[in-house]
N, C-alpha and C positions, 0 to 999 in steps of 0.2 A: 222231244222235250214236254214237260208235264204240261197240261193247260190248266190254268185255276182260274175261278169267278171270284171276284172280291166281295166281300161283305161290307166295308167301308163304306160308310154314306154319311153326306154331311147334310146340315141343316141350312135353308135359307128360307125366309120368310116363315121359319117353323117348320116346314116342310121337306120330306126327301128331296134332293137334288139328283132326279134322276142322271141327269148330263153326266154327271161325276162316274157314277157306274157304269154307265156307257161306252163312254170313252175308254176306262179302263179293259172292259170285258173285249172291247174292240182291239184293243192293242195286245192282249193276250192271244186273241182267236188268232189274227193277222199275222203275228211272229214279225210284227216292227217293219212292215212294210210300208211304200210311199204314202198309201191311205190313212196310215195312223198316226202319222207325225200330230203331236200334240203342239197347237199353236194358240196363239190370239187368245179370244175370251174363254175357251174350252180349258188352255192351260192356267189361266190365272182361277179360275172358277174351280177346278178338280181338285182340292188339295190332296186330296186320297191318293191322287198320282204321283204326286211329290217323291216317294220313295223309287219310283219306274225310271232305270236310266236311260239315256239317252242315245240317237244314233243317227249319225248326219247331221248334228244339230253344232254350231259354234256360235259363241257370244264376243260381241265386238264393241269398241268404243269408236266414238267420233268427239272431238272436243276440242276446247283452247287451251290447250297447254302451251307452255312457253317452249317456244321451238330451240331456244339456246339453252333449255335445261334452269333456268332461275325460275321468278314469279310471275311474270307479265305474261299471267292467262287471260289475255282479250284478243282482239283482232281476230275473231270468228267467223272466217269464211274460207272456203275452200277455191274459189273463183266467181267470178262475174259472168254470166251465161249474156248469152245474145239480146235478152229483153233489156239486160241491166239491173238484172236482179242475183241477190247477192248467195249464192251456194252455200250451205253450212252444212247439207248431208246428201250424198251421193253414190248409191250402192246399184250393183248391177245383179240380177237374178232375184230367186226366191226368198225371203225373211220376214221378219215383224220388229217394229221399232216398240220396245216396251217401256222405255224410260226417257223422256226429254224435260233437262233444264235450261233455264235461260235467265242472266241476271242482265237488270236495267236500272240506271238511275232513274228516279220519279222526275228529275228535270230533264231528262232526254226524251226523245221522239218514242211514239208506242208502235214499235214495228209491226208489221203485216207478215204472216209467217205463211206460206202457201205449200201445199202437199201435192207433189207429182208421182203417178202410180204407174207403173209398167209403161215407162216410154213416152205417157201422153202428153200433149200440148199444152193441155189444157188443167188447172189443179183441180181434184177432185174436191177440195177443202182448204179453208182458208180461214185464219183467225187473228187478231191482233193479240199481243202478249197480255194486255191487260183483260182479255176475253176468257184466260184459262181459268176454269172454276165457276164460268158462269155459260159458256155457249155451248150447247149439245154437240157431241157426247161430252166435251170434256169440262164434264163438271165435277162438283166435290161429291165423294171425296177422293174420286180417281185424277183430279186436277185441279189445282189450285194457285192462286196469285199469291202469294205472302209477300207484306210488306217490311222489310228489314227496321232494326230501329234507327233514331236520328243520330246515336252514338257519338255524342260531341262532335258531332258536325260531319262525319265522315260517312254517315248515311243521307237519308233513309235511301234503300234501295228494294226494287220489285225482284222477287224471285219467284218467275212460273215454271210450273214442274207439273207433270203429266205422266200419269202409268196407263194411261189408255192405250191398249194394243192395238196397234194399224199393221196387219199384215200384207203383203204383195209379192207377188207371182214372178214378175221379171223384173222389177228394179223399183226406185222410190228416190226421188230428190226432194229437199226441204229448201224453200229459199226464202229470204227476206227481203223487205224492199228497201231495208235502210242497213247501210255497212256497220255491221258491228264492230267498232274498233274505240280504243282507247280507254282511260280509266279515271279522266276527271268529271268529277260532278260538275263542276261551275260552267265547265263547257259543254254541259249535255251529253258527254262520251258514254261510255260503258257499253257491254256485250260480250258474258263470256258464260259458258255451258257446255251441255254436253249431248249427247244421244247415245243410251246403250241399245243393242239392237241384238237379234239373232240370224243368222243364215241356216239355209238348208240346204244340203247335196241334192234332193230331188225337189222338183217342182210340183204343182198341183193343188197349189196356195189360193184360196180365196180371197181376193184383194179388199182393202179396206174400201167402204163406200162413204161413211160417216154418218149412215143411217142404221146401223147395228145396233140390235136390243142388247143396253148393257145393263139392265135393271138387275139381274142376277148379280152381277158382279157388283154393282156399286149397294145392292142389300147386304151383301156379303161382309164388304168393308165396313158396313156402317155399325156391323157385328162386332169390331175389334175389340178384344177383351172377353168376349163370351164362348163358351164352349161350341165348337161347329159341328160336333159330332151326334150322331141319332143316339139318343139316350137310351133307348130300348135295345141296342145292340151292344152295349156294353156290360161290362162285370166291375164294380168298383172295390178298391182293397182301401180301406180307411183306415187311419189308426190319429191317435189323439193324446196329448197330454203326456209326450215322452221326453226324458230329460237325458239328455247328451253330454257326458261328461267331459272333458278336457282330454284331447288324444284320444277321444274311442269314438266308433262308429257304431251305427244301429243299420238293420237290414228292412227295408219296406216292402219290398216282393221279392219273393222266389220262387217264380210260377215254371214249371214246366210244360212242353207242347209246344203248338205255334200260335201265332196271334200276332197284335199289335198293339203297343201302347198308344192311346191316342188323347190323352189328358193327365197332365200332371199339376196338381197344386197343394202348395206348401204356406203353411203358417207360421212364423215366428213371432211370437207377440214380442220380443225382447230385443229383435234384432236392431243393429242401427251401422250406420256407415264406415265405425272402425273394427265391424266383425263381418261384414259382408264379403271380405275377401276368406275367410275362413270356416265358413260352412262349405263343405264340397260334397258334390254328388257324385258319384260312382255308377255307369249301368254298364252292365255284362249281355251281351246277346250270344246265345247259343253255345255257352262255357265256353268264350274266350279267357284264353290267359290274361291278356290286358284290357281293361275297360274299353269300349269304345267309345262312351261319353265319361270324361274326368275334368273337373272344372270347376272353380267356384258355382255356387246354386246362383250366385249373381249374373252370371255370364249367360247362364242358360236364362233368367229372365229378362236380360238385355239391360241391367244397369248397374254397373258395378260399382257407383258410387253414393246412391240412395239419397242423394238430397230431395229430388221431386218425385212423384209418380209419373211410371213412361208405361201408357199401354199401346201395345202393338198389336197387331192381327192375331201372328200366334207367340206371342210371348208377353210378358209384362211384370212391372214390380210396382206395386204399393206402399208408401213409407209406413202403413200403419203394421206392414210385414208379411204382405200376400205375394207370394208369386206363382207364375201360371205360365205354362207352354202346350201348345197344342200341336205340335209336329207329330204326323204318324211315324211311328217307330217300330217296325215290322222285325219277328224274329220267327225261327222256325222249329226249334228243340227249347229252349230255354231262355228267360230273362230274369233277372237279377238287378235290384237297385237299393245302393246304400247310400245312405248319407254319416260324412264324417265330420268332426268338431276339431280342427286344427288350430283352435284358441286355447288360450291358457287357462278359461273357466266354463264350466258349465252352459250350455247353451239347452233352450226348452224349445222343444218341437211341440207348439198347440194344435197342429191338425197334420196331415197329410190325407191325400187322395190321389189316387192311380186307377184310371179307368183302361180297363182291357176289351179288346174286341177280338172275337175271333176270326178274324180276318184271313184270308188266304193269298199272299202274294209269290209270283214265280218267283224261284229262286234263281235264274239265269239273267234275268233283268231288273232286279232289284235290289237298291245299295240299302248296305247298314247305317242308321243314322248315328252320326259319329261327330268329333269334334278333333280338332288336330291338339296336340301337346300345348297345354297351357303356357303361353309365353308371358313369364313373369315380369315383373317389372324391372326394367333396364334401359340405359342408355347405351348406342353403338355411335361410336363416331365416325363421320364421312360417310357413311352409308345408308341405306332402308334399314330401318327396324324389321326384321324378318320374324313375322308373326307366324308366317304357316309356312309348311311344304309338306306336300301329299304325293304318295306314288300309289299308283295304282288307276281304276276306273271310279266316275263316279261326278256329281255335280255338285258345286257350290250351292247353298241356300241361306246365308247368312253369315254376316261379318259382325265382330264386337272385337271395339279399341276403345281402351283408356289412356289417355296423357295426362302427364304431370310435369310441369315446367318449372323454373328456378325459383318463381314468385308469385305471388298472387297476381292476377288481373293482367297478366302479360298475353298477348297473342299468341297463340302455340297451336293454330288452325292451318297454315299455311301449308302443311304437308300435304305432297300429292299421293295418292292410294296407286300401287302398281302390282298387276296381275299377270304371271307369266305363267302360261297354259302350253302343256305338251312339249317343253324343250324350246321354245322359240326366245330368241332373244331381243327380240320387239315387243315389249307390252301388249297384250290383250286387251287390256281393262285400265285404263287410269282413271285420273279425275283432277280438275282446276281447284285443289284445296280439298282437306280433309271435310269441312263444311257442304260441301258440292257433292261430295260423294252420297251425302245423306238426303241430298235435295233439298239444303235450306243454302244459306249465304250470309255473307258478311260477318264471318265469324262465329261465334260461340257466345255473344253477349248477353241473351237473351232467355237462359234453360227454364221449365224445358221447352224443348222444340219436338212435336210431336205427331206423324201421320203414321197410317197403318203400315208402310213399309218402311220406317224407320225415323231416326230423329237421336235427340243426344239430351244429356242432362249433366249437371254440374254446377259449377259457379262462373261466374262472367268470364269468360274466356281459357279461364284455369283453375282447377282441373278439369276435363271433360271425359265425358264416355259417350261412345257414339255407337247404334246398332245402324244397319243396312239388310233388310231383308230382301233375297233374291228369288221370288216366285215364279212368276214370268219369266224374266230375264235370269234364269239361274245360269250359272258358268259351269257347261260341262267339259270334262276332261278326260281323257282317253288313256293317259299314261303318267301325267303329273300336274299339280298346279302350286304356285308359289307366290303367296302374296304377303307384299311389305308397304311400308308410310316410310315416307320422309320425316326427318326431323327438322322441322321449319321450313323456310322458302327453297332451299336446296342442299339439304343436311347441311344446314350452317348454325343449328341453335341446339344447344341441350335441353332435350325433352326426353322423358322415359315413359315409353310405351308398355303395354301388357295387353293382353287379348288372345282371341281365338277365334276360328273358322270354323262352321256348323256344316257338315255335307253327308250325302247319301253316297256311299263307296262300296266297292271291294276292292280286295287285295292285288286282283291279275290286272296286268296291262294289257290292253287290248289296241294300242296301236303300236306297230312295231316297224323298226326302220330297217329297209331291205335293202337300198342302194344310195349313192350319192356319187354326184358329177360336180367337179371341181374344175373350174374353166380358167385357173390359175395351174392347172397341172397337164402336161401335155400327155402323160401318160393316161389320167385320167378321160380325156378328151378321146384318145384313141380308144380306149377301152370300150366306151359308150357310143362311140361310132358318131361323134358330134360334129356338127357344122352349122354355120352359119352364112346366108346368102344376102347379098345387096349393101355394098355400102359398108362393109364391115370394118368398123372401128375398135380398137382396143385403148382403155383409158385407166390409168394407174389413179387410184385414190385413196387417201388417207384421211380418216374421218373415225366416227364415233357410233355408236347404238345410242337411242332414245331409252332413256329409264334410270336405271340402278347402276349402271356400268358406264355411265356417259363421259366418263373422262380416262377410259382406256383405250387408249389409239389402235384401230384395226386398219392393216394396209392389205390391200387385194388390187386386184383388176376386174372391170365391167366390160362387158361386148356391148357394141350397139350394131343393128342393123336396120335394113330396108325391107327386106322380103320377107324372111323367115330363119328358123332356128331348126334343128332336128337332134332327135337322140335318141338312145335305148337305155331303158333302165330295166332291173330285174326286180319282180316282185313275188310275192306267194298265192299259189294257186289256188290256196284256201281265203283268198282274201274277200272282203265284204265289202271293198271301196277302197280307193287308194286317194290318197292326200299328198300333194306335189308341193314344197317349201322351196322358194325362192328368195337368195340373197340379190340384194342389188342398190343401187343408188337412189335416194327419193330425194335428189334435187331436182329430178325430172318430175315435172307435174302432169297428174292424170295419166299415170300409164295403162295401155290397156291393150289386149291380144286374146285372139280366137286360139283355142286350143282343141290339136285333133288328136286323138287315140287310136293307134292302127288304122288312120286313114278317115275317120269318122269322128265329126265335130262335136266335140260338146255342148249340147245346144242348150243348155239349162243357163248358162251364163258365161259372160266375158269373165277373164281375170282382169280386172280392174280395180285401180287405187286410185281414188280420189285426190286423197292429201299428198302433202311432199313437205319437206324438209330441208331448207338450204344449209344446217349448222350441223344436225346429227344426222348426217345422211345415209347410214348404213341402214337399211330395213330388211327384217324377213315377214314375208306374209305367204298364204296358204292359198291352194287351189284345191277343191274337192272334186272328185271323178267318182260319180256313182257307180255303183256295183256293177251296171248294166253293160258298162263299156271293159270291165276289168275283170270279171268273173271266170275264174278257169282257167288262167292264162298267167305264164311265168314270167313272162317279160312285155312290154309297151313299147312302142313305137311314139313318140310324142314329138309332134310338129307343133311350135309357136308360131302364129303369124300377127305381126303386131297391127293395132286399129287406131287411125288417129282420132282425137276425141276434141281437138280442137277447130275453130274456122280458119284456122292456117294450112290444117291439115298435115300439120309436125309430128311425126312418130316419136314419142318420147322412151318407147320400150327398152329397159335395159337387163341383163343379167351377168352373175358372177357366179353363183353354185345353184344346184339342185339337188336336195334331200326328198327322198321316196318313202313314204310310209303307209303301211297296207293294216287295214283294220280287220284284226282277227279274233272269232272267238265271241261276236256280240252274242251271239242266239247260241246254246248250248242242245 
């Protein structure tokens, strides 16, 4: 593999951020081993490393979705611990919290959040809901306590949000001293929200202390809307005063060689909200037949309606006609950028600036900057609007969705975002409403609302256009990603959505299914030498999965046991790690097990699911086995040993099916 040193650098305090260059060089030199995992502060500061694709990293969500699949998105707790504290987040093994959002009425109590790391009994850090945005390191703009509007007596409500990265090596629990439940303001109730986090296949993560120096990240975020690149490393391609006739296109860049687009700026002096959807941008990398980027320019700027200014960290739109986008966009042979006028009248391009760096990224682990085919405005009845479906390997870094309802000032934000990754039938990322996805709350009554990682524009509640950047908490995928959004509370409303997903990607699939064990099939059980020991019980289950298909009945049997289960599965000898996927009944609370591979315990983590759902009971969840347990082998002997996580000593583990996936060709 060719090792390359990067020339992309970013400005913080007006000087070069050497940490960005250093982390990229270490990644290139180490070949993506354990010590090169990018997490925490470095992952969020090193914008230059965004095109580098992940290995052994998964994104997850824990939050207050309605377990019945409706819109009662409150009662957010997993269980009550022995101290009497209400646990809202509980994960075993290495990971990092990147986003936390909590909604609470002003008339209710001010809950105290406690953060426990690596199995410790004493919290390393604690703060009240009202202290978000004020208490170090949870200060603006990384964290904030936003007060929503009165809204004819429905509010006001406090929305606390945080993007402070909180890594952990052995696990993390977050608790509150108040049970977050109910929705009635007059009773002082309320409590809904979410946590978005990464988990890592390998450990060696430095755990959060609360005393980290976040100054570099804070200053970077304060520069939202500014070009972050070192200007002396850039070549500028500028054009001015060009008329684009109706139905015509102009080429702004046609550059051979290797490099990276680091900055795009456009000025359309006469553009308005009626024409925002008509000016399209197409970007081709390395002479691809189909454009890698093809969408309305407004999407690339993060605002498809154009009612107000929206300035985010890496893209934005001003109502005077300026657009910008600062995502790094690498290429190796050729770059071509075209502006197309799809309207029926001429459009004036007052100014364009494209900044190019001669940066060199390694081809094997770098993704092209792309967007999914633009989902044009439409309504689909009874199911989520399918905004995006991606095949291959990559990571999602931004979502942009616009919504129109039937009439003005109608609440249209209740739909949940649902993201399915690598073919899993359970959503890996969800949201308790569209507004919560972009870390606001209480609908979209007061646009614009903007912070560095997202926000929305529009009129009061309808129409609206929202943008969410996933920089630290990017969504890695290794075979596919699907992104959808509900129309209303449970796809019961007539809404017309449009939008697209931005991601870094390669066409190749690096997660390959090699085997599956179906415990409803005697033939499969025999072929995999499956056995379960200790008070074995089989239970028939007729239920549903959470998410878009939560009305499709699935029938199967689950196996419960007290001692252990074991089975043999086939894998690829060329694997670079293995993923086990289990189908189970999530009516059982806090399922946990130790996993052994060929007699050796995977010590990085327990297989642990703290959440449960007594209504939509089918669950698919994954367990990552690092390559050190699997490399060079053609088969694995797996042993599952349940662990009780309750004070009563009750074992809740169950299983109905296992699928086996191998990571292949992560590094060429």
